[in-house]
C-alpha positions, -999 to 999 in steps of 0.1 A, spaced: 332 489 173 356 465 157 393 475 158 416 466 130 447 447 137 478 468 141 505 453 118 542 458 125 547 463 87 525 494 89 548 509 114 575 512 87 553 530 62 535 552 89 506 557 66 476 579 74 455 547 76 479 533 102 477 565 122 439 565 120 439 529 131 463 538 159 441 567 170 411 543 171 430 520 194 441 550 216 405 562 218 394 528 228 420 527 256 410 562 267 374 551 267 383 520 287 403 542 312 373 564 318 350 535 322 373 519 347 375 552 366 337 554 367 336 518 378 360 524 406 339 554 417 306 534 418 323 504 435 335 528 462 299 541 466 286 505 468 312 496 494 306 527 514 268 521 512 273 485 522 294 496 552 266 520 562 241 493 558 262 469 579 265 495 606 228 501 606 222 463 606 245 459 636 227 486 655 195 468 648 210 436 659 223 451 692 189 467 698 171 433 694 196 416 717 191 443 743 154 444 740 136 435 772 99 435 782 83 428 814 59 399 816 25 401 833 23 379 862 48 362 883 54 332 860 58 327 823 48 298 802 74 279 781 60 294 750 63 329 764 99 323 775 108 311 740 90 340 724 108 365 746 142 350 738 134 350 700 143 387 697 177 380 710 181 351 685 170 375 658 197 399 668 223 371 668 212 360 633 216 395 619 250 398 636 262 365 621 252 377 586 269 410 592 301 391 602 301 375 568 295 409 552 324 424 571 347 397 558 336 405 523 341 442 528 376 438 543 388 421 512 369 442 487 395 469 485 423 444 480 403 423 455 385 451 436 396 487 441 433 482 442 436 459 412 414 481 391 435 512 400 467 493 393 454 481 360 444 516 350 477 531 362 501 504 351 486 491 319 467 520 304 490 545 320 519 526 305 503 528 271 501 566 275 538 567 284 545 546 253 525 572 233 546 600 246 578 582 237 563 574 202 553 610 196 587 622 207 605 599 183 580 609 156 589 645 161 626 639 162 625 617 131 605 643 111 629 671 122 659 650 112 642 642 79 636 679 73 672 687 80 684 659 58 663 669 29 673 705 32 709 697 24 721 713 -8 734 693 -38 768 708 -34 773 696 1 805 677 5 804 639 7 814 636 44 786 658 54 762 638 33 774 606 48 770 619 83 735 631 75 727 597 60 739 579 92 720 603 114 688 599 94 691 561 95 697 562 132 666 583 138 646 561 114 656 531 134 647 547 167 614 558 152 605 524 139 615 507 172 594 532 192 565 527 168 566 489 170 570 489 208 540 512 211 519 490 188 529 459 208 521 477 241 486 487 228 478 452 217 490 438 250 467 462 269 437 452 248 445 415 254 451 420 291 416 435 295 402 401 287 418 384 316 433 408 342 404 432 343 376 407 340 394 384 365 394 411 391 357 416 388 351 379 388 370 376 421 349 403 437 317 387 424 328 354 438 334 371 472 300 388 470 282 355 461 301 338 489 286 363 513 251 356 500 257 319 502 269 322 538 237 342 546 217 315 530 234 288 550 228 307 583 191 313 574 187 276 565 201 264 598 181 290 618 149 280 600 154 243 607 164 247 643 144 277 656 120 294 632 97 264 627 93 258 664 89 295 671 62 298 644 42 270 661 44 287 695 34 320 680 4 304 665 -6 289 698 -2 323 714 -24 338 687 -51 312 694 -49 319 731 -53 355 724 -84 349 703 -101 331 731 -92 356 757 -100 385 735 -137 380 737 -136 377 774 -115 408 777 -140 427 756 -168 418 776 -150 428 807 -142 462 791 -177 468 783 -184 461 818 -158 484 830 -170 510 804 -135 512 789 -130 521 753 -118 493 731 -90 502 706 -69 483 680 -32 488 675 -17 484 639 17 472 633 40 497 613 45 488 577 76 490 565 285 480 272 464 475 23 478 462 0 457 479 -26 483 503 -40 513 498 -62 533 523 -43 526 545 -13 547 568 9 556 603 17 566 628 -10 573 666 -9 558 687 -36 571 721 -48 542 746 -45 538 783 -48 531 802 -16 497 816 -8 506 852 -20 523 839 -51 557 850 -40 583 822 -36 578 785 -33 575 760 -5 578 722 -2 546 706 11 545 671 25 520 646 11 513 610 17 509 596 -18 491 564 -30 495 552 -66 476 525 -84 493 514 -115 463 498 -132 443 530 -135 473 553 -131 455 570 -102 476 591 -78 461 601 -45 478 629 -25 469 634 11 483 664 29 493 650 63 512 661 93 531 632 109 539 652 141 502 660 149 489 628 132 461 647 114 452 658 79 460 694 70 438 695 38 416 676 14 428 646 -5 436 652 -41 433 626 -68 449 627 -103 454 606 -133 491 602 -142 502 608 -178 540 609 -175 568 607 -151 604 619 -156 634 619 -134 646 654 -126 683 661 -135 705 671 -105 718 702 -123 683 716 -129 672 719 -92 688 724 -59 670 697 -41 679 661 -44 658 630 -53 634 650 -74 612 639 -104 584 656 -124 550 642 -132 521 654 -154 485 646 -148 455 646 -171 436 671 -149 463 698 -154 478 691 -188 498 723 -190 513 720 -155 540 696 -142 545 688 -106 579 685 -90 581 659 -63 609 650 -40 614 615 -27 629 606 7 660 591 -8 676 580 -41 663 545 -37 628 558 -29 629 579 -61 639 548 -81 610 529 -67 585 557 -75 599 559 -111 596 522 -114 560 522 -102 550 552 -124 568 539 -155 592 568 -154 616 575 -183 645 560 -163 629 532 -143 650 507 -124 634 474 -116 646 460 -84 626 428 -83 642 403 -61 655 372 -77 635 341 -70 655 315 -53 647 282 -68 633 257 -44 646 222 -50 621 206 -26 589 196 -43 561 171 -38 574 144 -61 581 107 -58 614 111 -41 596 132 -15 570 105 -9 598 79 -5 617 101 20 586 108 41 577 71 41 612 61 53 610 87 80 575 75 92 587 39 91 617 47 113 596 68 137 570 41 141 594 13 145 615 28 173 601 62 183 564 60 192 572 58 229 595 89 230 580 116 251 575 149 233 577 133 199 577 161 172 581 187 200 618 180 207 639 196 180 670 180 165 704 196 158 701 218 127 732 205 110 720 169 113 685 178 102 698 196 71 721 167 63 693 141 65 669 163 45 695 168 17 704 131 16 668 120 17 658 141 -13 688 131 -33 680 101 -56 717 90 -55 719 90 -17 685 80 -4 693 43 -7 724 47 15 703 61 44 697 37 72 672 54 95 671 23 117 706 31 130 699 49 163 735 59 167 736 78 134 700 92 132 682 101 164 644 102 164 644 139 170 665 144 139 641 123 118 610 141 131 626 175 126 637 166 91 601 154 83 587 188 94 615 206 76 604 189 43 569 202 46 580 236 56 603 238 26 576 230 0 570 259 -24 533 258 -14 520 243 19 506 208 17 470 221 23 475 248 -4 472 286 -4 440 284 -24 421 266 4 439 282 33 412 307 42 384 281 36 401 258 62 403 286 87 367 295 81 357 259 87 376 258 120 357 288 132 323 272 129 304 270 162 293 234 158 319 207 159 299 186 134 300 215 109 337 219 113 343 182 106 320 182 76 335 213 60 371 201 66 361 167 52 349 183 20 379 207 17 404 179 21 389 161 -9 394 193 -30 432 191 -25 453 181 -55 459 144 -59 495 144 -46 487 167 -17 458 145 -7 479 113 -8 507 129 12 482 143 38 466 110 41 499 93 47 509 119 73 476 119 92 475 81 94 509 83 110 499 111 134 469 91 144 491 62 154 513 86 173 483 101 191 470 66 200 501 62 221 496 95 239 496 79 274 533 72 269 546 99 245 523 126 258 515 137 222 477 141 220 459 152 189 459 188 203 497 187 208 503 173 173 480 200 159 502 226 175 533 210 159 519 206 124 493 234 121 517 262 111 536 237 89 508 222 69 488 255 67 515 281 61 499 314 52 508 331 20 518 363 39 531 366 74 510 391 92 498 397 127 463 386 115 478 353 102 496 348 135 464 352 153 448 325 131 475 299 139 452 285 166 426 277 140 453 260 118 461 238 148 423 230 152 421 219 115 450 194 120 436 182 153 403 175 136 419 156 107 438 134 132 408 127 154 385 120 125 410 103 102 388 74 91 359 96 83 378 124 64 402 102 44 383 69 40 348 81 33 334 105 7 321 139 18 283 142 22 266 148 -11 297 139 -32 296 115 -62 315 84 -51 332 82 -85 345 117 -81 361 113 -47 398 109 -40 405 84 -13 439 69 -5 445 32 -11 444 10 20 471 -13 6 500 -16 -18 493 -14 -56 490 -51 -59 455 -63 -52 438 -97 -52 424 -100 -87 410 -131 -105 437 -155 -116 446 -158 -153 447 -120 -155 480 -105 -167 478 -67 -167 510 -64 -186 497 -81 -217 476 -66 -245 445 -51 -231 414 -68 -244 385 -43 -244 353 -63 -246 322 -50 -263 287 -62 -265 268 -73 -296 260 -37 -304 296 -26 -303 292 -4 -272 318 -3 -245 311 -18 -210 296 7 -187 319 23 -161 293 14 -136 312 -19 -132 335 0 -109 307 18 -90 294 -3 -61 257 -5 -56 257 -6 -18 272 27 -6 281 15 30 294 -19 21 312 -12 -11 330 21 -5 360 4 10 362 -20 -19 359 8 -44 385 28 -25 409 -2 -28 407 1 -66 418 38 -64 454 47 -61 474 79 -65 474 95 -99 501 117 -114 522 134 -87 534 169 -93 567 168 -112 586 201 -117 605 188 -147 597 201 -181 574 179 -203 602 171 -226 625 157 -200 625 120 -206 658 111 -191 648 117 -155 633 91 -132 600 77 -144 584 71 -111 555 93 -120 526 81 -141 529 74 -178 508 104 -187 496 134 -168 460 131 -157 454 168 -166 458 161 -203 428 160 -226 430 123 -231 432 115 -194 394 116 -192 394 82 -209 396 52 -187 411 19 -199 398 -12 -182 391 -47 -191 369 -73 -176 351 -65 -144 369 -78 -113 350 -99 -89 332 -80 -62 348 -100 -34 383 -88 -43 398 -71 -13 428 -48 -10 460 -60 4 468 -51 40 503 -38 32 512 -1 38 499 22 12 523 35 -15 520 71 -25 537 73 -59 523 69 -93 539 41 -113 552 38 -148 578 13 -162 609 34 -167 624 10 -192 594 11 -215 596 45 -232 567 37 -254 544 37 -224 549 74 -219 525 82 -248 496 62 -235 465 80 -227 458 62 -194 478 57 -162 490 22 -157 482 8 -123 509 -11 -105 489 -43 -104 509 -74 -97 512 -95 -129 498 -130 -128 517 -157 -145 490 -183 -154 475 -168 -186 482 -141 -211 446 -131 -219 440 -105 -193 425 -71 -187 440 -39 -176 429 -22 -144 428 16 -148 439 35 -118 424 68 -127 399 86 -105 370 89 -129 365 125 -139 340 118 -167 314 91 -174 326 60 -193 300 69 -219 324 96 -232 353 72 -239 370 81 -271 375 51 -293 406 65 -308 421 71 -274 411 36 -265 428 21 -295 459 41 -288 459 29 -252 455 -7 -264 482 -4 -290 506 13 -265 500 -14 -239 505 -41 -264 541 -30 -267 545 -37 -230 534 -73 -233 541 -103 -254 570 -127 -251 603 -117 -237 619 -117 -272 597 -88 -283 602 -65 -252 626 -37 -258 643 -42 -224 680 -34 -219 705 -60 -210 717 -67 -174 709 -35 -155 701 -23 -120 665 -14 -109 651 3 -79 620 -12 -63 590 11 -60 567 -10 -39 568 -39 -14 563 -74 -28 558 -107 -11 568 -138 -32 540 -162 -38 563 -191 -47 600 -199 -47 607 -186 -82 598 -150 -72 617 -124 -52 604 -106 -21 615 -71 -16 607 -38 1 605 -3 -15 638 15 -24 659 -17 -27 684 -22 -55 681 -54 -76 711 -63 -99 716 -83 -131 681 -75 -143 671 -90 -177 640 -98 -196 620 -129 -186 601 -154 -206 571 -146 -184 552 -117 -199 553 -86 -176 581 -101 -155 618 -95 -152 646 -116 -137 671 -103 -112 693 -110 -83 687 -97 -47 707 -108 -17 725 -135 -37 691 -149 -47 678 -149 -83 641 -148 -91 613 -131 -110 603 -95 -104 570 -77 -115 581 -53 -142 558 -25 -130 571 -27 -94 605 -13 -103 622 15 -122 655 12 -141 686 31 -129 709 48 -154 
């Protein structure tokens, strides 16, 4: 029998299903108690029988040791002497075994009987005491509720207030007793798994130790005495055989009768509203009325009302469940009835009859009217508090700054991510890090201002504050199911496939985080943070359940396992495609910065030249699909980079930061892929840290209407006839390219190129860097992400800007920065 989890939330509603579930747990405890009682009885029988056996064995041992026989003749041979002494040795052998048995029996009561009796008395008996307290509080609450609801409408306000306070106090005591009882029952069920079984295990070990000691005694006796004794007995038998004939002959001679001597053989949330209501009914004889208590369950979709007559005190049904189809619901005016909190309903099954129901309070009546679409409904839907923390470009930048600071000066800190920072400092860092105006002023390398524990706590706080967990509500149960697989290989493969089903931005952020956690775990000998410890820290954060229940709490250990597997198998999960997946359909994070080594004389910021063959067909998208799966996946992965990151701003908001991609990949035109000439197959990704933000030039407003996402590929300054690298993960075959979308893309990108005189760039302004860049010659600037460059103006070099950083002027790739207002 499988017992359902007892939820604390059910204690508040005290529904029949909760009571039935509670009864099932109580029956199981009673069954366990009886089984333990029977087990104790039989254990006592075994122990007593063992004691009797031991006593009989000792009597036998003593008898063997005292056994004496007289030999024939005056002298005995050596063999006869040894054989005669063998009985005494047998007795000593049995006595030695019984000594070990006595040691086992002496501890059996302490190791078995007493612990079992204590468990039955303390744990199960404690649960029974908790039941008595719970039943007592249930009775007191129901009586208080009866008194409270019997108050007349004309009762003065002071009396009503006192009644309200008294009822609330009883309800609090009832809820507390209910939850404590539920917790106690669950603890007893869990304790069975270790205290009860551990007691039996200890006794079995003691029993096996006795048998092992007997085996060792027998082994030693066999090696030292039995073998030699057996040889001597055989010799004696042979001697007997030779003398037997002679003795027979002599008997015959002596006319004696020859005789032969023989040796003796010897083991929901499926309702819109549910709760207790009182219904006004006529008495059995038709004289007078009475209020009957029902537990009601209402489904708004089908307007189905179930009424269960139920007695909370006894915890049993007092009648059959009735089911009606609701047709109307009206609040009952206070001057038309003596009782308070009443409302009338009509049902399709009894059209000419209306039922008068009494709720438990005014608020309860409002909720019932709201659920039943009453004539005076009051909607008390809680206001949704807007969550300003989202998975956008500023979030990526903040997490990268935190990771950089942790890895530069905190990898050796013991208990990294376990030690919690001060709440005020953590909140301050989080708010500043997610503020576009303040993030540049944060210096996380300053150990005096920002401790490592503050940074790690802020990083975890960011993930906890996301509207939806990083690994999504949609895939939550699938991840849990994958972690429960029996085979470790199946777990890894299932989690591998599920990770690649995450949204683009979630996948990129998870890849960034797991890469960092893998580096933390690689230093576990110093910081003591193994993959398992990091799983404990990030499991509940990355896989937050949609609803907090006891069942979800019990699944936290599986969340930890998922994170642990992702850290241990980082390269396989994030850098290789799942088994059976199309390589062109797989999201894999870039292994370097957006710039990649492409053939010279290729300027991605100039007009895109889309080459065609003699028949006018477009180049196949297979140029990007490697032919060798093992050798080319890393090269293919290098050409992929994050696509559009989730941005909560409305589509029409063009004044905000333009760090996201030029066009959402979810648009209809996003299935088109713009690309130019095929890059050489020996192109390798840069070894710089990966950047997890989609890029678009914020100063070029025309680029917002392009149908392709522009990759942040470093412009080359040798030639202007170049091709455009598309950064889209291919969702459709290149055969389905729309020529109109292609021409639109080409035209749009043309506005980004050309000479500096034609670019619609503002005058001297400030820009913020999006990616790291290393200068290839003295005329270019080197910079890191999130640096501010001043006096920026258009350059004569297509796709480049001029600016000043650290009192040095030079060229800047236009698609590596965004303009600041």
